[in-house]
ZADO-1210 file (C-alpha; in nm, 4 decimals, padded with zeros to 6 digits):
<atoms>
<atom x="02.2123" y="-02.7823" z="02.4979" code="MET" pos="1"/>
<atom x="01.9051" y="-02.9588" z="02.4504" code="THR" pos="2"/>
<atom x="01.7967" y="-03.0583" z="02.7774" code="ALA" pos="3"/>
<atom x="01.7673" y="-02.9102" z="03.1242" code="ASN" pos="4"/>
<atom x="02.0382" y="-03.0177" z="03.3767" code="ALA" pos="5"/>
<atom x="01.9396" y="-03.1963" z="03.6775" code="GLY" pos="6"/>
<atom x="02.2499" y="-03.1274" z="03.9052" code="GLY" pos="7"/>
<atom x="02.5920" y="-03.0243" z="03.9144" code="ALA" pos="8"/>
<atom x="02.8548" y="-03.3138" z="03.8480" code="GLY" pos="9"/>
<atom x="03.2082" y="-03.3209" z="03.9274" code="SER" pos="10"/>
<atom x="03.4700" y="-03.2319" z="03.6686" code="PRO" pos="11"/>
<atom x="03.7354" y="-03.3963" z="03.8005" code="THR" pos="12"/>
<atom x="03.6811" y="-03.7406" z="03.8669" code="GLY" pos="13"/>
<atom x="03.4629" y="-04.0084" z="04.0570" code="GLY" pos="14"/>
<atom x="03.0794" y="-03.9839" z="04.0206" code="SER" pos="15"/>
<atom x="02.8507" y="-03.6867" z="03.9966" code="PRO" pos="16"/>
<atom x="02.7529" y="-03.4625" z="04.3116" code="THR" pos="17"/>
<atom x="02.4141" y="-03.4275" z="04.1698" code="GLY" pos="18"/>
<atom x="02.1809" y="-03.6144" z="03.9130" code="ASP" pos="19"/>
<atom x="02.2468" y="-03.4233" z="03.5564" code="ARG" pos="20"/>
<atom x="01.9870" y="-03.4489" z="03.3238" code="PHE" pos="21"/>
<atom x="01.7889" y="-03.6584" z="03.5618" code="GLY" pos="22"/>
<atom x="01.9692" y="-03.9409" z="03.4402" code="LEU" pos="23"/>
<atom x="01.8918" y="-04.1788" z="03.7257" code="THR" pos="24"/>
<atom x="01.5145" y="-04.1220" z="03.6628" code="ARG" pos="25"/>
<atom x="01.5858" y="-04.1970" z="03.2580" code="ARG" pos="26"/>
<atom x="01.4983" y="-04.5563" z="03.1511" code="ARG" pos="27"/>
<atom x="01.5584" y="-04.5825" z="02.7807" code="LEU" pos="28"/>
<atom x="01.8371" y="-04.5024" z="02.5807" code="TYR" pos="29"/>
<atom x="01.8326" y="-04.5303" z="02.1929" code="LEU" pos="30"/>
<atom x="02.1703" y="-04.5626" z="02.0404" code="CYS" pos="31"/>
<atom x="02.1242" y="-04.4778" z="01.6587" code="THR" pos="32"/>
<atom x="02.3130" y="-04.4688" z="01.3176" code="PRO" pos="33"/>
<atom x="02.2526" y="-04.2316" z="01.0698" code="ASP" pos="34"/>
<atom x="01.9868" y="-04.2983" z="00.8385" code="ARG" pos="35"/>
<atom x="01.7541" y="-04.0935" z="00.5625" code="PRO" pos="36"/>
<atom x="01.4771" y="-04.0413" z="00.7868" code="ASP" pos="37"/>
<atom x="01.6709" y="-03.9872" z="01.0944" code="LEU" pos="38"/>
<atom x="01.4791" y="-03.6852" z="01.2198" code="VAL" pos="39"/>
<atom x="01.1508" y="-03.8633" z="01.1933" code="ALA" pos="40"/>
<atom x="01.2598" y="-04.1783" z="01.3431" code="PHE" pos="41"/>
<atom x="01.4242" y="-04.0040" z="01.6438" code="VAL" pos="42"/>
<atom x="01.0861" y="-03.8252" z="01.6949" code="GLU" pos="43"/>
<atom x="00.8736" y="-04.1587" z="01.6853" code="ALA" pos="44"/>
<atom x="01.1053" y="-04.3426" z="01.9010" code="CYS" pos="45"/>
<atom x="01.1080" y="-04.0509" z="02.1759" code="VAL" pos="46"/>
<atom x="00.7225" y="-04.0425" z="02.1554" code="ARG" pos="47"/>
<atom x="00.7226" y="-04.4121" z="02.2297" code="GLY" pos="48"/>
<atom x="00.8974" y="-04.3660" z="02.5335" code="GLY" pos="49"/>
<atom x="01.2868" y="-04.3253" z="02.4715" code="VAL" pos="50"/>
<atom x="01.4449" y="-04.0604" z="02.7027" code="ASP" pos="51"/>
<atom x="01.8096" y="-04.0525" z="02.6243" code="VAL" pos="52"/>
<atom x="01.9396" y="-04.0345" z="02.2302" code="VAL" pos="53"/>
<atom x="02.2844" y="-04.0802" z="02.1216" code="GLN" pos="54"/>
<atom x="02.3973" y="-04.0627" z="01.7163" code="LEU" pos="55"/>
<atom x="02.6452" y="-04.3235" z="01.6503" code="ARG" pos="56"/>
<atom x="02.8036" y="-04.3598" z="01.3290" code="ASP" pos="57"/>
<atom x="03.1463" y="-04.4366" z="01.1974" code="LYS" pos="58"/>
<atom x="03.0858" y="-04.3852" z="00.8349" code="ALA" pos="59"/>
<atom x="03.0034" y="-03.9568" z="00.8696" code="LEU" pos="60"/>
<atom x="03.2732" y="-03.7364" z="00.8588" code="ASP" pos="61"/>
<atom x="03.3045" y="-03.4492" z="01.0680" code="ASP" pos="62"/>
<atom x="03.0654" y="-03.2250" z="00.8712" code="GLN" pos="63"/>
<atom x="02.8352" y="-03.4786" z="00.8349" code="GLY" pos="64"/>
<atom x="02.8264" y="-03.5793" z="01.2415" code="VAL" pos="65"/>
<atom x="02.7813" y="-03.2066" z="01.3313" code="VAL" pos="66"/>
<atom x="02.5100" y="-03.1600" z="01.0585" code="ALA" pos="67"/>
<atom x="02.2869" y="-03.4583" z="01.1840" code="ARG" pos="68"/>
<atom x="02.3831" y="-03.4254" z="01.5313" code="ALA" pos="69"/>
<atom x="02.1938" y="-03.0327" z="01.5156" code="ARG" pos="70"/>
<atom x="01.9126" y="-03.2285" z="01.3438" code="ALA" pos="71"/>
<atom x="01.8565" y="-03.4475" z="01.6103" code="VAL" pos="72"/>
<atom x="01.9385" y="-03.1894" z="01.9138" code="ALA" pos="73"/>
<atom x="01.6388" y="-03.0002" z="01.7791" code="ALA" pos="74"/>
<atom x="01.3993" y="-03.3054" z="01.7941" code="VAL" pos="75"/>
<atom x="01.5576" y="-03.3868" z="02.1552" code="CYS" pos="76"/>
<atom x="01.5379" y="-03.0191" z="02.2833" code="ALA" pos="77"/>
<atom x="01.1539" y="-03.0014" z="02.1728" code="ALA" pos="78"/>
<atom x="01.1032" y="-03.3192" z="02.4165" code="HIS" pos="79"/>
<atom x="01.3347" y="-03.2442" z="02.7068" code="GLY" pos="80"/>
<atom x="01.5529" y="-03.5666" z="02.6023" code="VAL" pos="81"/>
<atom x="01.9185" y="-03.5418" z="02.6577" code="PRO" pos="82"/>
<atom x="02.1217" y="-03.5931" z="02.3123" code="PHE" pos="83"/>
<atom x="02.4768" y="-03.7321" z="02.3147" code="VAL" pos="84"/>
<atom x="02.7151" y="-03.7835" z="02.0285" code="VAL" pos="85"/>
<atom x="02.9502" y="-04.0766" z="02.0187" code="ASN" pos="86"/>
<atom x="03.3439" y="-04.0530" z="02.0448" code="ASP" pos="87"/>
<atom x="03.3830" y="-03.7073" z="01.9737" code="ARG" pos="88"/>
<atom x="03.3638" y="-03.4540" z="02.2255" code="PRO" pos="89"/>
<atom x="03.5046" y="-03.1690" z="02.0139" code="ASP" pos="90"/>
<atom x="03.1894" y="-03.2138" z="01.7644" code="LEU" pos="91"/>
<atom x="02.9426" y="-03.2653" z="02.0767" code="ALA" pos="92"/>
<atom x="03.0362" y="-02.9347" z="02.1626" code="VAL" pos="93"/>
<atom x="03.0143" y="-02.8039" z="01.8114" code="GLU" pos="94"/>
<atom x="02.6667" y="-02.9682" z="01.7328" code="ALA" pos="95"/>
<atom x="02.5275" y="-02.8162" z="02.0578" code="GLY" pos="96"/>
<atom x="02.4488" y="-03.1696" z="02.2062" code="ALA" pos="97"/>
<atom x="02.4183" y="-03.2522" z="02.6024" code="ASP" pos="98"/>
<atom x="02.7008" y="-03.4563" z="02.6097" code="GLY" pos="99"/>
<atom x="02.9427" y="-03.7207" z="02.4484" code="VAL" pos="100"/>
<atom x="02.9771" y="-04.1456" z="02.5165" code="HIS" pos="101"/>
<atom x="03.3296" y="-04.2532" z="02.4718" code="VAL" pos="102"/>
<atom x="03.4648" y="-04.6192" z="02.4048" code="GLY" pos="103"/>
<atom x="03.7551" y="-04.7635" z="02.5903" code="GLN" pos="104"/>
<atom x="03.9631" y="-04.7165" z="02.2748" code="ASP" pos="105"/>
<atom x="03.8265" y="-04.3459" z="02.2255" code="ASP" pos="106"/>
<atom x="03.9600" y="-04.0283" z="02.3769" code="VAL" pos="107"/>
<atom x="03.9834" y="-04.0655" z="02.7655" code="PRO" pos="108"/>
<atom x="03.7141" y="-03.9671" z="02.9539" code="ALA" pos="109"/>
<atom x="03.9150" y="-03.7150" z="03.1539" code="ALA" pos="110"/>
<atom x="03.9960" y="-03.5497" z="02.8062" code="ALA" pos="111"/>
<atom x="03.6795" y="-03.5742" z="02.6963" code="ALA" pos="112"/>
<atom x="03.5253" y="-03.4106" z="03.0366" code="ARG" pos="113"/>
<atom x="03.7967" y="-03.1310" z="02.9642" code="ALA" pos="114"/>
<atom x="03.6492" y="-03.0648" z="02.6221" code="ILE" pos="115"/>
<atom x="03.2662" y="-03.0890" z="02.7027" code="VAL" pos="116"/>
<atom x="03.3025" y="-02.8922" z="03.0194" code="GLY" pos="117"/>
<atom x="03.1156" y="-02.9564" z="03.3398" code="ALA" pos="118"/>
<atom x="02.7996" y="-02.9153" z="03.2292" code="ASP" pos="119"/>
<atom x="02.7175" y="-03.1836" z="02.9796" code="ARG" pos="120"/>
<atom x="02.7270" y="-03.5426" z="03.0235" code="LEU" pos="121"/>
<atom x="03.0101" y="-03.7808" z="02.9786" code="VAL" pos="122"/>
<atom x="02.9294" y="-04.1567" z="02.9469" code="GLY" pos="123"/>
<atom x="03.1936" y="-04.4239" z="02.9205" code="LEU" pos="124"/>
<atom x="03.1233" y="-04.7942" z="02.8086" code="SER" pos="125"/>
<atom x="03.2784" y="-05.0864" z="03.0123" code="THR" pos="126"/>
<atom x="03.3111" y="-05.4559" z="02.9507" code="HIS" pos="127"/>
<atom x="03.4747" y="-05.6228" z="03.2028" code="ARG" pos="128"/>
<atom x="03.5184" y="-05.5765" z="03.5958" code="PRO" pos="129"/>
<atom x="03.8748" y="-05.3889" z="03.5813" code="ALA" pos="130"/>
<atom x="03.7345" y="-05.1223" z="03.3214" code="GLU" pos="131"/>
<atom x="03.4102" y="-05.0909" z="03.5731" code="LEU" pos="132"/>
<atom x="03.6509" y="-05.0148" z="03.8426" code="ASP" pos="133"/>
<atom x="03.8605" y="-04.7692" z="03.6521" code="ALA" pos="134"/>
<atom x="03.5310" y="-04.5938" z="03.5535" code="ALA" pos="135"/>
<atom x="03.4741" y="-04.5078" z="03.9198" code="ALA" pos="136"/>
<atom x="03.7616" y="-04.2856" z="03.9282" code="CYS" pos="137"/>
<atom x="03.6906" y="-04.1145" z="03.6280" code="GLU" pos="138"/>
<atom x="03.4720" y="-03.7691" z="03.5607" code="PRO" pos="139"/>
<atom x="03.1787" y="-03.9754" z="03.4241" code="VAL" pos="140"/>
<atom x="02.8154" y="-03.9280" z="03.4506" code="ASP" pos="141"/>
<atom x="02.7501" y="-04.3172" z="03.3754" code="TYR" pos="142"/>
<atom x="02.8762" y="-04.6056" z="03.2389" code="VAL" pos="143"/>
<atom x="02.7410" y="-04.8652" z="02.9988" code="SER" pos="144"/>
<atom x="02.8011" y="-05.2556" z="03.0505" code="ALA" pos="145"/>
<atom x="02.7907" y="-05.4920" z="02.7986" code="GLY" pos="146"/>
<atom x="02.7144" y="-05.5926" z="02.5627" code="PRO" pos="147"/>
<atom x="02.5240" y="-05.8737" z="02.7437" code="VAL" pos="148"/>
<atom x="02.4802" y="-06.0737" z="02.4367" code="VAL" pos="149"/>
<atom x="02.7454" y="-06.0572" z="02.1271" code="ALA" pos="150"/>
<atom x="02.5518" y="-05.8192" z="01.8884" code="THR" pos="151"/>
<atom x="02.6310" y="-05.7235" z="01.5060" code="PRO" pos="152"/>
<atom x="02.6692" y="-05.3633" z="01.6211" code="THR" pos="153"/>
<atom x="02.9792" y="-05.4689" z="01.8307" code="LYS" pos="154"/>
<atom x="03.1490" y="-05.7101" z="01.5920" code="PRO" pos="155"/>
<atom x="03.4219" y="-05.9143" z="01.7488" code="GLY" pos="156"/>
<atom x="03.2931" y="-05.8603" z="02.1179" code="ARG" pos="157"/>
<atom x="03.1643" y="-06.1649" z="02.2939" code="PRO" pos="158"/>
<atom x="02.8803" y="-06.1274" z="02.5407" code="GLY" pos="159"/>
<atom x="02.9569" y="-06.0387" z="02.9157" code="THR" pos="160"/>
<atom x="02.6485" y="-06.2483" z="03.0294" code="GLY" pos="161"/>
<atom x="02.4360" y="-06.1401" z="03.2949" code="LEU" pos="162"/>
<atom x="02.7040" y="-06.1827" z="03.5694" code="ASP" pos="163"/>
<atom x="02.8255" y="-05.8693" z="03.4246" code="TYR" pos="164"/>
<atom x="02.5302" y="-05.6743" z="03.4848" code="VAL" pos="165"/>
<atom x="02.4874" y="-05.7885" z="03.8259" code="ARG" pos="166"/>
<atom x="02.8405" y="-05.6867" z="03.9491" code="LEU" pos="167"/>
<atom x="02.8263" y="-05.3617" z="03.7505" code="ALA" pos="168"/>
<atom x="02.4820" y="-05.2217" z="03.8980" code="THR" pos="169"/>
<atom x="02.5833" y="-05.3437" z="04.2506" code="SER" pos="170"/>
<atom x="02.9374" y="-05.1462" z="04.2474" code="ARG" pos="171"/>
<atom x="02.9033" y="-04.8493" z="04.0217" code="SER" pos="172"/>
<atom x="02.8797" y="-04.5132" z="04.1828" code="PRO" pos="173"/>
<atom x="02.7052" y="-04.3860" z="03.8512" code="VAL" pos="174"/>
<atom x="02.3844" y="-04.5042" z="03.6933" code="PRO" pos="175"/>
<atom x="02.4621" y="-04.8319" z="03.4693" code="VAL" pos="176"/>
<atom x="02.3174" y="-04.8840" z="03.1059" code="TRP" pos="177"/>
<atom x="02.2796" y="-05.2077" z="03.0041" code="VAL" pos="178"/>
<atom x="02.3633" y="-05.2995" z="02.6296" code="THR" pos="179"/>
<atom x="02.3292" y="-05.5761" z="02.4024" code="GLY" pos="180"/>
<atom x="01.9761" y="-05.7838" z="02.2930" code="GLY" pos="181"/>
<atom x="01.7260" y="-05.5555" z="02.4867" code="VAL" pos="182"/>
<atom x="01.3853" y="-05.6439" z="02.3916" code="THR" pos="183"/>
<atom x="01.0550" y="-05.6719" z="02.5894" code="PRO" pos="184"/>
<atom x="01.1254" y="-06.0716" z="02.6220" code="GLU" pos="185"/>
<atom x="01.5056" y="-06.0114" z="02.7816" code="THR" pos="186"/>
<atom x="01.3991" y="-05.7233" z="03.0024" code="VAL" pos="187"/>
<atom x="01.2571" y="-05.9045" z="03.2984" code="PRO" pos="188"/>
<atom x="01.5918" y="-06.1405" z="03.3375" code="ASP" pos="189"/>
<atom x="01.8135" y="-05.7977" z="03.2900" code="LEU" pos="190"/>
<atom x="01.5952" y="-05.6531" z="03.5815" code="VAL" pos="191"/>
<atom x="01.6303" y="-05.9317" z="03.8072" code="ALA" pos="192"/>
<atom x="02.0288" y="-05.8891" z="03.7773" code="ALA" pos="193"/>
<atom x="01.9927" y="-05.5366" z="03.9018" code="GLY" pos="194"/>
<atom x="01.9514" y="-05.3545" z="03.5476" code="ALA" pos="195"/>
<atom x="01.7383" y="-05.0001" z="03.5833" code="ARG" pos="196"/>
<atom x="01.8217" y="-04.8152" z="03.2795" code="HIS" pos="197"/>
<atom x="01.8640" y="-04.9988" z="02.9108" code="PHE" pos="198"/>
<atom x="02.0535" y="-04.9307" z="02.5739" code="VAL" pos="199"/>
<atom x="01.8393" y="-05.0242" z="02.2508" code="VAL" pos="200"/>
<atom x="01.9417" y="-05.0286" z="01.9284" code="VAL" pos="201"/>
<atom x="01.8228" y="-05.2866" z="01.6647" code="ARG" pos="202"/>
<atom x="01.4719" y="-05.3789" z="01.8363" code="TRP" pos="203"/>
<atom x="01.3906" y="-05.0273" z="01.7135" code="LEU" pos="204"/>
<atom x="01.6373" y="-04.9616" z="01.4320" code="THR" pos="205"/>
<atom x="01.5092" y="-05.2725" z="01.2678" code="GLY" pos="206"/>
<atom x="01.1311" y="-05.1767" z="01.3192" code="SER" pos="207"/>
<atom x="00.8947" y="-05.0542" z="01.0497" code="ASP" pos="208"/>
<atom x="00.6907" y="-04.8822" z="01.3269" code="GLU" pos="209"/>
<atom x="00.9761" y="-04.7240" z="01.5778" code="PRO" pos="210"/>
<atom x="00.6897" y="-04.5388" z="01.7795" code="GLU" pos="211"/>
<atom x="00.4984" y="-04.8827" z="01.8542" code="ALA" pos="212"/>
<atom x="00.8256" y="-05.0751" z="01.9202" code="ALA" pos="213"/>
<atom x="00.9718" y="-04.8132" z="02.1522" code="ALA" pos="214"/>
<atom x="00.6124" y="-04.8064" z="02.3449" code="ARG" pos="215"/>
<atom x="00.6090" y="-05.2067" z="02.3644" code="ALA" pos="216"/>
<atom x="00.9715" y="-05.1845" z="02.5036" code="LEU" pos="217"/>
<atom x="00.9106" y="-04.8866" z="02.7412" code="ARG" pos="218"/>
<atom x="00.6037" y="-05.0684" z="02.8492" code="ALA" pos="219"/>
<atom x="00.8266" y="-05.3793" z="02.9389" code="ALA" pos="220"/>
<atom x="01.0767" y="-05.1756" z="03.1176" code="VAL" pos="221"/>
<atom x="00.8210" y="-05.0179" z="03.3313" code="ASP" pos="222"/>
<atom x="00.6104" y="-05.2956" z="03.3871" code="GLY" pos="223"/>
<atom x="00.9348" y="-05.5236" z="03.5058" code="ALA" pos="224"/>
<atom x="01.0577" y="-05.2309" z="03.7466" code="LEU" pos="225"/>
<atom x="00.7027" y="-05.2066" z="03.8897" code="ASP" pos="226"/>
<atom x="00.7461" y="-05.5834" z="03.9713" code="ARG" pos="227"/>
<atom x="01.0756" y="-05.5442" z="04.1338" code="ALA" pos="228"/>
<atom x="00.9892" y="-05.2231" z="04.3267" code="GLY" pos="229"/>
<atom x="01.2283" y="-05.0204" z="04.1116" code="ARG" pos="230"/>
</atoms>
């Protein structure tokens, strides 16, 4: 695996007993599709302040996922950054990733945990209060909440608004990673609503200078958290 674990978690349900991979101290989570410059892109984003990376590309076949995931895993390993594969716990294990992220319509979180084992991360997407409450009984290390605003990366899914951020961050026993429209301009309102961990896609994937873009976003996050007393 690519990063050092920060503590053992519960493999059978509920919140982890430790802080696996120091997740509570990490702030900026890049979710990226495959791209021709994937390795250089991820390297640049990590240099700019990204401290969790997920590969999410529905168009890749299994061999493609494993090959690209191994390449990203090597970059993340060099920087001590946890690396996660979307949807497929079996491919996450094969690629040597640090974990898997599953959605509500993917492999159930308990099944994902059984496949990846006790030492890897399992994340779960949530979009509404009932899903958040159910996640509290699942063997996950973190949940995502959102998208706060509608986004092209989640076609057809309406925005949850800031009220769901407030609910999720106040109720979840595990770290909550806020998704949807995360930019330097939106970060202060997200922090005021309780967000402490942020998933970014388009702000970085659409940038011609991803390192500078990541640095600007990370500075906005750290500044807003400092003003809020973290």
